[in-house]
C-alpha positions in Angstrom: 14.2 -12.6 -16.9 12.0 -14.0 -19.5 11.4 -16.9 -21.8 11.9 -19.3 -18.8 9.9 -22.3 -17.7 11.1 -22.2 -14.1 8.3 -22.9 -11.7 7.7 -21.6 -8.2 8.1 -25.1 -6.8 11.5 -25.3 -8.5 12.8 -22.7 -6.0 12.0 -24.7 -2.9 15.4 -26.5 -2.8 17.0 -23.1 -2.4 15.6 -23.1 1.2 18.6 -25.2 2.3 20.9 -22.5 0.9 19.3 -19.9 3.0 19.9 -22.1 6.0 23.5 -22.5 5.0 23.9 -18.7 4.6 22.5 -18.0 8.0 24.9 -20.4 9.6 28.0 -19.0 7.8 30.0 -15.9 8.5 28.3 -12.8 7.2 29.4 -12.2 3.6 31.2 -9.0 2.8 28.5 -6.4 2.1 29.4 -2.7 2.0 28.2 -0.7 5.0 26.5 2.6 4.8 29.8 4.1 6.0 31.9 2.9 3.2 29.4 3.2 0.4 29.5 6.0 -2.1 26.7 8.5 -1.4 23.7 8.3 -3.8 23.6 10.8 -6.5 20.6 13.1 -5.7 17.8 13.1 -8.2 18.3 16.8 -8.8 21.9 16.0 -9.8 20.7 13.2 -12.0 18.4 15.7 -13.7 21.2 18.1 -14.5 22.7 19.7 -11.5 26.5 19.2 -11.1 26.9 16.3 -13.5 26.8 15.7 -17.2 24.3 13.3 -18.8 24.8 11.7 -22.2 21.9 9.9 -24.0 21.9 7.0 -26.3 19.7 6.7 -29.4 16.0 6.9 -28.6 13.8 3.9 -29.5 10.0 3.7 -29.7 8.4 2.0 -26.7 4.7 2.1 -26.2 3.4 5.6 -27.1 6.7 7.2 -26.0 10.5 6.5 -26.2 13.2 4.7 -24.3 16.8 5.8 -24.3 19.9 4.9 -22.3 21.9 7.5 -20.4 25.3 7.8 -18.7 25.9 10.4 -16.0 29.5 11.6 -15.7 31.1 13.6 -13.0 31.5 17.2 -13.9 34.8 17.2 -12.1 36.2 14.3 -14.1 34.4 13.3 -17.2 36.1 9.9 -17.3 34.3 8.9 -14.1 30.7 7.6 -14.5 28.3 8.1 -11.6 25.3 6.2 -13.1 24.1 4.3 -16.2 20.5 3.7 -16.9 17.4 3.8 -19.0 15.0 6.8 -19.3 11.4 6.0 -20.2 9.3 8.9 -21.3 5.9 9.2 -19.6 4.1 8.0 -22.7 6.3 4.9 -22.9 4.2 3.3 -20.2 1.1 3.9 -22.3 0.0 2.1 -25.4 2.1 -1.0 -24.7 1.2 -4.2 -26.6 -1.0 -6.5 -24.6 0.3 -9.7 -26.2 -1.6 -12.8 -26.9 0.9 -15.4 -25.7 0.1 -15.3 -22.0 3.2 -15.6 -19.9 5.3 -16.3 -23.0 4.6 -12.9 -24.6 7.7 -10.7 -24.6 8.5 -7.6 -26.5 12.3 -6.8 -26.6 14.0 -3.6 -27.6 17.8 -3.4 -27.8 19.1 0.0 -26.7 22.5 1.4 -27.7 24.5 3.2 -25.0 25.9 6.7 -25.4 29.2 7.1 -27.3 30.7 8.5 -24.1 30.4 5.4 -21.9 33.3 4.6 -19.5 31.7 1.5 -18.1 31.9 -2.2 -18.9 28.3 -2.2 -20.1 27.9 -2.6 -23.9 24.2 -2.4 -24.5 20.8 -2.8 -22.8 17.9 -5.1 -23.6 14.6 -3.7 -22.5 11.8 -6.3 -22.3 8.1 -5.6 -21.8 6.3 -8.6 -20.4 2.5 -7.8 -20.6 1.5 -10.9 -18.6 4.7 -11.4 -16.7 6.5 -14.7 -17.0 7.3 -17.9 -15.2 7.2 -18.6 -12.3 3.7 -17.1 -12.9 2.8 -17.3 -9.2 5.7 -14.9 -8.5 6.4 -12.9 -11.6 3.1 -13.1 -13.4 2.5 -9.4 -13.4 3.0 -6.8 -16.2 6.6 -5.7 -15.9 9.8 -4.5 -17.5 13.2 -6.3 -17.5 16.2 -4.1 -17.9 19.2 -6.2 -18.9 22.5 -4.3 -18.8 25.0 -6.5 -20.7 28.8 -6.6 -20.3 29.1 -8.7 -23.4 28.5 -8.0 -27.1 25.2 -8.5 -28.9 27.0 -11.3 -30.8 27.8 -13.1 -27.6 24.2 -12.7 -26.4 22.9 -14.0 -29.7 25.1 -17.1 -29.4 23.3 -18.3 -26.3 21.1 -20.8 -28.0 20.5 -24.5 -27.6 21.8 -25.2 -31.1 25.2 -24.0 -30.0 27.3 -27.3 -29.6 28.8 -25.8 -26.5 25.5 -24.7 -25.0 25.4 -27.2 -22.1 29.1 -26.8 -21.2 29.0 -23.0 -21.3 25.8 -22.8 -19.3 27.3 -25.0 -16.6 30.6 -23.0 -16.5 29.9 -20.9 -13.4 32.0 -18.0 -12.3 34.3 -18.5 -9.3 33.1 -17.9 -5.8 34.9 -14.6 -5.6 32.9 -13.2 -8.5 29.5 -14.2 -7.0 27.6 -11.5 -5.0 26.5 -12.6 -1.5 23.0 -14.2 -1.2 22.7 -15.0 -4.9 21.7 -18.5 -6.0 21.6 -19.7 -9.6 18.4 -21.1 -11.1 20.0 -24.5 -11.7 21.0 -25.0 -8.1 17.6 -23.8 -6.9 15.7 -26.1 -9.3 18.1 -29.1 -8.8 18.4 -29.2 -12.6 21.2 -29.1 -15.2 22.2 -25.5 -16.0 21.3 -26.0 -19.7 17.7 -26.9 -18.7 17.1 -23.5 -17.1 19.4 -21.3 -19.1 17.2 -18.8 -21.0 18.1 -18.6 -24.7 19.4 -15.3 -25.9 20.0 -14.3 -22.2 21.8 -16.7 -19.9 21.5 -18.4 -16.5 19.6 -16.3 -14.0 20.7 -15.8 -10.4 18.3 -14.7 -7.7 18.8 -13.0 -4.3 17.3 -15.4 -1.8 16.4 -12.5 0.4 14.0 -11.1 -2.2 10.5 -10.6 -0.6 8.6 -12.1 -3.6 10.5 -15.4 -3.1 9.8 -15.9 0.5 6.5 -17.9 0.3 8.1 -20.4 -2.1 11.1 -20.6 0.2 9.0 -21.5 3.2 9.1 -18.1 4.9 5.5 -16.8 4.4 5.9 -14.1 7.1 8.6 -12.4 4.9 6.6 -12.5 1.7 5.6 -9.4 -0.3 4.2 -9.4 -3.8 6.7 -8.7 -6.6 7.1 -5.0 -7.3 10.9 -4.8 -8.1 13.8 -7.1 -7.8 17.4 -7.4 -9.0 18.7 -10.4 -10.9 22.1 -11.4 -12.2 22.9 -13.5 -15.3 25.9 -15.7 -16.2 27.3 -17.4 -19.3 30.5 -19.3 -19.9 32.3 -18.6 -16.6 31.3 -15.0 -16.0 28.5 -12.7 -15.0 27.2 -11.0 -18.2 24.2 -8.9 -17.2 22.7 -7.0 -14.3 18.9 -6.9 -14.4 16.5 -4.7 -12.5 13.0 -6.1 -13.0 10.2 -3.7 -12.2 6.4 -3.8 -12.5 4.7 -1.2 -14.6 2.5 -0.3 -11.5 5.6 0.3 -9.4 7.1 2.7 -12.0 3.8 4.5 -12.3 3.6 4.9 -8.5 6.7 7.1 -8.7 4.6 9.8 -10.5 1.5 11.6 -9.3 -1.4 12.0 -11.7 -0.5 15.7 -12.1 2.8 14.7 -13.6 5.0 15.5 -10.6 7.1 13.2 -8.6 5.3 11.3 -5.8 6.7 11.0 -2.3 9.5 8.4 -2.4 9.8 8.9 -6.2 13.6 8.5 -5.9 14.3 5.0 -4.7 17.9 3.8 -4.3 18.3 0.1 -3.4 21.7 -1.1 -2.1 23.2 -4.2 -3.7 25.5 -6.8 -2.2 28.9 -6.8 -3.9 31.2 -9.6 -5.0 34.9 -9.7 -4.1 36.0 -9.5 -7.7 34.6 -8.4 -11.1 35.4 -9.2 -14.7 36.0 -7.3 -16.8 37.4 -4.7 -14.4 35.6 -1.4 -14.5 32.8 0.7 -12.9 30.0 -1.3 -11.3 27.0 -0.3 -9.2 26.7 -0.4 -5.5 22.9 0.2 -5.8 20.2 0.6 -8.4 17.7 3.5 -8.8 14.0 3.6 -9.6 12.8 7.2 -10.0 10.7 9.7 -11.7 12.4 12.9 -12.9 9.8 15.7 -12.9 12.1 17.9 -14.9 12.5 15.6 -18.0 9.2 13.8 -17.1 11.1 10.5 -17.5 10.9 7.3 -15.4 14.5 6.3 -14.6 15.9 2.9 -13.9 19.7 3.1 -13.3 22.7 1.3 -12.0 24.1 3.9 -9.6 26.9 4.6 -7.1 29.3 3.3 -9.7 32.7 2.5 -8.3 35.9 0.9 -9.8 36.0 -2.8 -9.2 38.7 -5.4 -10.1 
């Protein structure tokens, strides 16, 4: 998420949605029993899988490149898709002079062998964070995994005559993951007013610890370290977005260049009933440090076929 003017106070109306969720039947969320097992970091690093890389791009003093991990038993089955940041990529990053408006975007191509619905990745470096500044005003990266083309992303601009109508065209309920609320509903504003140009309308998980103070639940609050956002445009979800602070990534690596305890973090995601387009989608996302390649990894993992 970036380039947004959404304020922390704008999220307060979503408190009523939390109350409604609590009073309804529990949404369908995969249990540990029926989830696919996480791919171990050793397997991600090489092991019993095949990893293909996309074209490297300069980020900071290092490089960023996408990757797709395929099953060695069936090379048409993806296990994980993600971004690998070399150690030096977290050094020498631009400081920016635009405050919370500063953003440095890098578009990353995916590997040629990519049996997933994702078409490209936008990696954003936000040196001073972004709005709401009281929540997300920390130096962090946004990893946008898009299921639409670059041309579609580029058409998401207010000068588009259909901008307001396409922004307000929400996916059907069956396509929405449990617990997620769109920024327009949270702010009580028209969708076009909070849709981020060149991105889309952002959706937040109302259980996210960094949102709890704004939502009237101070006991559940924790400062932002990592979160997972969804984005929509013209009737469908078009991107998945892990958003992670630079400090949280660095904490995965010890100063000696080896993985820190808890360096391989796999966070489960709530799943929608249906997906469009059909294909392989994540049941979790990974934040890790790979001591073999000396890369920081941010991936969509436990990919399973969804329709």
